[in-house]
C-alpha positions in Angstrom: -6.5 -13.1 5.4 -7.2 -11.0 8.5 -10.7 -11.1 10.0 -13.4 -8.6 9.2 -15.1 -6.2 11.6 -18.7 -5.4 10.8 -20.8 -2.8 12.8 -24.6 -2.9 13.1 -25.7 0.4 14.6 -29.4 -0.5 15.3 -29.4 2.0 18.2 -26.8 4.5 16.9 -23.0 4.9 17.0 -20.8 7.0 19.2 -17.2 6.9 20.3 -18.0 5.3 23.6 -20.4 2.8 22.0 -17.7 1.7 19.6 -15.2 1.3 22.4 -17.7 -0.6 24.5 -18.6 -3.0 21.6 -14.9 -3.7 21.0 -14.3 -4.4 24.7 -17.3 -6.7 24.8 -15.8 -8.4 21.8 -12.8 -9.3 23.9 -10.4 -6.4 23.9 -8.7 -6.0 27.3 -9.6 -3.0 29.4 -6.2 -3.2 31.1 -4.4 -3.0 27.7 -6.5 0.0 26.7 -5.7 1.9 29.9 -2.0 1.1 29.5 -2.2 2.6 26.0 -4.1 5.7 27.2 -1.4 6.2 29.8 1.1 6.8 27.0 -0.7 10.0 26.1 0.8 11.5 29.3 -2.5 12.9 30.5 -3.2 12.6 34.2 -6.2 10.7 35.5 -7.5 9.3 32.2 -9.0 5.8 32.6 -11.6 3.6 30.9 -14.1 1.6 33.0 -16.2 -1.1 31.4 -19.4 -2.1 33.2 -21.9 -4.8 32.3 -25.2 -3.5 30.9 -28.4 -5.0 29.6 -31.3 -3.5 27.5 -33.8 -4.8 25.0 -33.2 -8.4 26.3 -29.5 -8.3 25.3 -26.5 -8.1 27.6 -23.3 -6.2 26.7 -20.9 -3.5 27.9 -21.2 0.2 28.6 -18.1 2.3 28.9 -17.4 5.1 31.4 -14.4 7.3 30.7 -12.9 8.9 33.8 -11.0 12.1 32.8 -10.0 15.2 34.6 -9.2 18.4 32.6 -6.6 20.6 34.3 -7.7 24.2 34.7 -6.0 26.7 32.4 -5.0 30.2 33.4 -7.6 33.0 32.8 -7.8 34.0 29.1 -6.8 30.6 27.7 -9.1 28.4 25.8 -10.8 25.6 27.8 -8.7 22.4 27.3 -11.9 20.7 25.9 -11.7 23.2 23.0 -8.5 21.7 21.5 -7.7 22.3 17.8 -6.3 19.8 15.4 -2.6 20.8 15.9 -3.0 20.4 19.6 -4.5 17.0 19.3 -1.8 16.0 16.8 1.0 17.1 19.2 -0.7 15.1 22.0 -0.9 11.9 19.9 2.5 12.2 18.1 4.2 12.9 21.4 2.9 9.7 23.0 4.5 6.4 23.1 1.8 4.7 21.1 2.8 2.5 18.2 2.9 4.3 14.9 0.0 2.5 13.2 -2.3 3.5 16.2 -1.1 7.1 15.9 -1.9 7.1 12.2 -5.4 5.7 12.6 -6.3 8.2 15.4 -4.8 11.1 13.5 -6.8 10.1 10.4 -10.0 10.2 12.4 -9.4 13.6 13.8 -8.2 14.9 10.4 -11.5 13.7 8.8 -13.5 15.2 11.6 -11.7 18.6 11.3 -12.3 18.6 7.5 -16.0 17.9 8.0 -16.3 20.7 10.7 -14.3 23.0 8.4 -16.7 22.5 5.5 -19.7 23.1 7.8 -18.3 26.3 9.3 -16.3 27.6 6.3 -12.9 27.4 8.0 -9.6 25.5 7.3 -9.3 22.3 9.3 -6.3 23.6 11.2 -8.5 26.5 12.5 -11.3 24.3 13.9 -11.6 24.2 17.6 -13.2 21.0 18.6 -15.7 21.4 21.4 -17.1 18.2 22.9 -14.8 16.2 20.6 -11.7 18.0 22.0 -12.4 16.8 25.5 -10.3 14.1 27.1 -13.2 11.6 27.1 -13.6 11.9 23.4 -9.9 11.7 22.8 -9.9 8.5 24.9 -12.8 7.1 22.8 -10.9 7.7 19.5 -7.4 6.6 20.6 -8.8 3.7 22.6 -10.9 2.5 19.6 -8.0 2.8 17.2 -5.8 0.9 19.7 -8.5 -1.8 20.1 -8.6 -2.2 16.3 -4.9 -2.8 16.2 -5.2 -5.5 19.0 -7.8 -7.3 17.0 -5.5 -7.3 13.9 -8.5 -6.9 11.5 -8.3 -6.3 7.8 -11.5 -4.9 6.4 -14.1 -2.9 8.3 -17.6 -2.1 7.3 -21.0 -1.0 8.8 -24.7 -1.4 8.1 -26.8 1.7 7.3 -26.8 4.0 10.3 -30.0 5.2 11.9 -30.6 9.0 12.0 -32.9 10.6 14.5 -35.0 13.8 14.0 -35.8 17.1 15.7 -33.2 19.5 17.2 -30.4 19.3 19.7 -28.4 21.8 21.8 -24.6 22.0 21.5 -21.8 24.5 21.8 -23.0 26.3 18.6 -26.6 26.6 19.9 -29.7 24.8 18.7 -29.0 22.7 15.6 -31.0 20.2 13.5 -30.6 16.6 14.4 -28.4 14.8 13.3 -25.7 17.5 13.7 -24.3 19.1 10.5 -20.8 17.6 11.1 -22.4 14.1 11.3 -24.3 14.6 8.1 -21.1 15.8 6.4 -19.2 12.8 7.6 -21.8 10.4 6.4 -22.0 11.7 2.8 -21.7 8.8 0.4 -22.7 6.2 3.1 -26.2 4.6 3.4 -28.4 5.7 6.3 -31.8 4.9 7.5 -34.6 6.9 9.4 -35.4 6.2 13.0 -38.3 7.7 14.9 -36.2 8.9 17.7 -35.9 12.6 18.8 -32.3 12.0 20.0 -28.8 12.2 18.6 -28.2 8.6 17.5 -25.0 9.0 15.6 -22.4 11.4 17.0 -19.6 13.1 15.0 -17.0 11.0 16.8 -18.9 7.8 16.0 -19.3 8.8 12.3 -15.7 9.8 12.0 -14.4 6.5 13.4 -16.6 4.3 11.2 -16.2 6.2 8.0 -12.4 6.5 8.5 -12.1 2.8 9.0 -14.6 1.7 6.4 -13.2 -0.4 3.5 -16.4 -2.5 2.7 -19.6 -1.5 0.9 -21.4 -4.6 2.2 -21.0 -7.7 4.3 -19.1 -10.3 2.2 -21.1 -13.3 1.2 -20.0 -16.5 3.0 -18.1 -14.8 5.9 -18.2 -16.8 9.1 -19.1 -15.2 12.4 -16.3 -15.8 15.0 -17.4 -13.5 17.8 -20.0 -10.8 18.6 -19.9 -7.8 20.9 -22.6 -5.4 22.2 -21.8 -1.8 23.1 -24.4 0.3 24.8 -24.7 4.1 24.9 -26.0 6.3 27.6 -29.4 7.2 26.1 -32.8 5.8 26.8 -34.5 5.6 23.4 -38.2 5.1 22.7 -38.3 2.4 20.1 -35.0 0.5 20.5 -32.0 0.0 22.8 -29.1 2.4 22.4 -27.0 -0.4 21.1 -24.2 -0.9 18.6 -23.4 -4.5 17.7 -20.0 -5.6 16.2 -19.2 -8.9 14.5 -15.8 -10.4 14.1 -15.9 -12.5 11.0 -13.5 -14.8 9.1 -13.5 -14.0 5.3 -15.0 -16.7 3.1 -12.5 -19.3 2.0 -9.6 -18.1 4.2 -8.5 -21.3 5.9 -5.6 -21.2 6.6 -5.1 -17.5 7.1 -2.4 -15.8 5.1 -1.2 -12.3 4.3 1.7 -10.5 2.8 4.6 -9.2 4.8 7.9 -7.4 4.1 11.1 -8.8 5.4 13.9 -6.4 6.1 17.5 -7.6 6.8 20.8 -6.1 7.4 24.2 -7.2 8.8 25.6 -5.3 11.8 29.3 -5.8 12.8 30.2 -2.6 14.6 27.4 -2.0 17.1 27.3 -2.9 20.8 24.7 -5.3 22.1 23.0 -2.6 24.1 22.5 -0.4 21.0 21.1 -3.4 19.0 18.7 -4.1 21.9 17.5 -0.5 21.8 17.1 -0.7 18.0 14.9 -3.8 18.2 12.7 -2.3 20.9 12.2 0.8 18.9 11.3 -1.2 15.7 8.6 -3.1 17.7 7.2 0.2 19.1 7.0 1.6 15.6 4.8 -1.2 14.3 7.1 -4.1 13.3 5.4 -7.4 13.4 8.5 -9.1 14.7 12.2 -8.5 15.0 15.1 -10.7 16.0 18.8 -11.1 15.7 21.0 -14.1 14.6 24.8 -14.4 15.2 26.7 -14.7 11.9 30.2 -14.5 10.6 31.1 -12.1 7.8 34.2 -12.0 5.6 37.6 -12.5 7.3 35.6 -14.3 10.0 34.3 -11.1 11.6 31.6 -11.9 14.2 28.4 -10.0 13.4 24.6 -9.9 13.9 21.9 -10.4 11.3 19.0 -8.1 12.1 15.7 -9.4 10.7 12.5 -7.3 10.7 9.0 -8.5 9.6 6.5 -5.8 8.9 3.4 -4.7 7.1 4.5 -3.3 3.7 2.7 -0.1 4.5 5.1 0.5 7.4 8.2 0.1 5.3 9.2 3.8 5.1 8.8 4.4 8.9 10.9 1.3 9.8 13.6 2.0 7.3 13.9 5.4 9.0 14.5 3.7 12.3 17.0 1.3 11.0 19.1 3.9 9.2 19.0 6.4 12.1 19.5 4.0 15.0 22.0 1.6 13.4 25.4 1.8 11.6 24.3 -0.1 8.5 24.8 1.3 5.0 22.1 -0.9 3.4 19.0 -3.0 4.0 17.8 -6.0 2.0 14.1 -6.3 1.3 11.9 -9.3 0.4 8.1 -9.4 -0.1 6.7 -12.7 1.1 3.5 -14.5 2.1 3.1 -15.8 5.6 0.5 -18.3 6.9 -0.8 -17.5 10.4 -3.2 -19.0 13.0 -6.4 -17.2 13.6 -5.7 -15.1 16.7 -8.0 -14.0 19.5 -7.3 -12.2 22.8 -9.0 -13.2 26.1 -8.6 -12.0 29.6 -8.7 -14.6 32.5 -8.7 -13.9 36.2 -6.1 -15.7 38.3 -5.3 -15.6 42.1 -2.5 -13.3 41.1 -4.5 -10.9 39.0 -5.9 -10.5 35.4 -3.8 -12.0 32.6 -4.4 -11.8 28.8 -4.3 -15.0 26.9 -3.6 -15.1 23.1 -5.1 -18.2 21.4 -4.4 -19.6 17.9 -7.0 -21.3 15.8 -6.3 -23.7 13.0 -9.1 -25.2 10.8 -11.7 -24.0 13.3 -10.0 -25.5 16.3 -7.9 -23.8 19.1 -4.5 -25.4 18.9 -2.4 -23.1 21.2 -2.9 -20.7 24.1 -0.2 -18.4 25.4 -0.4 -16.0 28.4 1.0 -12.6 27.7 4.5 -12.4 29.2 4.3 -8.8 30.4 1.1 -9.5 32.4 2.7 -12.6 34.0 5.8 -10.6 35.0 3.8 -7.6 36.3 1.5 -9.9 38.5 4.5 -12.0 39.7 6.3 -8.8 40.9 3.2 -7.5 42.6 2.5 -10.7 44.4 6.2 -11.7 45.0 5.8 -15.1 43.3 7.5 -16.8 40.4 6.6 -15.8 36.9 6.1 -19.5 36.1 3.4 -19.7 38.8 1.4 -16.9 37.2 1.9 -18.4 33.8 0.6 -21.8 34.9 -2.4 -20.2 36.8 -3.4 -18.3 33.6 -3.3 -21.5 31.5 -5.3 -23.3 34.1 -7.9 -20.5 34.3 -8.3 -20.5 30.5 -8.7 -24.3 30.3 -11.3 -24.2 33.1 -13.3 -21.5 31.2 -13.5 -23.8 28.2 -15.1 -26.7 30.0 
């Protein structure tokens, strides 16, 4: 089974705190910025900086964003509505599962704001949440979740402050009405803090992801991350802790996957290559081709796609629209996989992500990300092999 993600919002939860906690857990900032670049928005970048408070070290996130000025009479770009945000995300090159998660968060947020203001979700103009930094928080957090390849997500009761706060709608009670609406049905706790501890973005992310009512008995902690917010609180650090856990009794890890297969005997290699790349970009776990011979000794290619069963419809759309096949065979199967983690190491040629595989509690394999090796090799005019070997050496040195 896939690992569990568990959030403990001792000092609150916001979009940037969730993103910071996931980065501190091990998600690559370079990978996040590459994902945000696919939104096609100029000058949008995440910076992760070390931070310490309350005797704990962790990470704080700064989002660098620049809103382009609109002509007079147009709404400020930070006041985007749901259809505008949907077009931005759906028009990106992000993988389909990441798009779905991000859109689900904004949909939930729009529905909560709509209930508060008595408007349909499509008519809600997000204010602070519509700004680029908040969009980066949501999209970045959803992309980080996909990189971690987690299954269930849960969170401990969230602390709520008191008093009032000022926002685009004027002076409102703390916590904001949209946050209260989003947290309906979820346990909360009181905190003697006159500050906004849980933001609408933070509440929308956690409640959209949540699949657990409590932390499973017997789960094993694999890693921990600390994400700090921007506030100075009176009684506690502005801290969100996240735990990556292995479910109880899940050694070895296994899950269900769907196998899609079809024979192709009338497509050029270039078109088959484009098909496989699009399948991967739309969420396929893996795709590969095998040379075969069909009846009358016709040479052909067997296309094989492994995917999450939930992505079946989207991937069938790609196969039928991008290939010449008339039919696809389907098989539901179980696969056994190593526990996977992502690390980033520094080499003389630049940063390289390392994917490690764990079997029975022991790391048995470590593999540098090919794309990082190629990019750094081209930038430094060295062999890809040199970058690959330097990354492995840096990872091994870090284990000593």
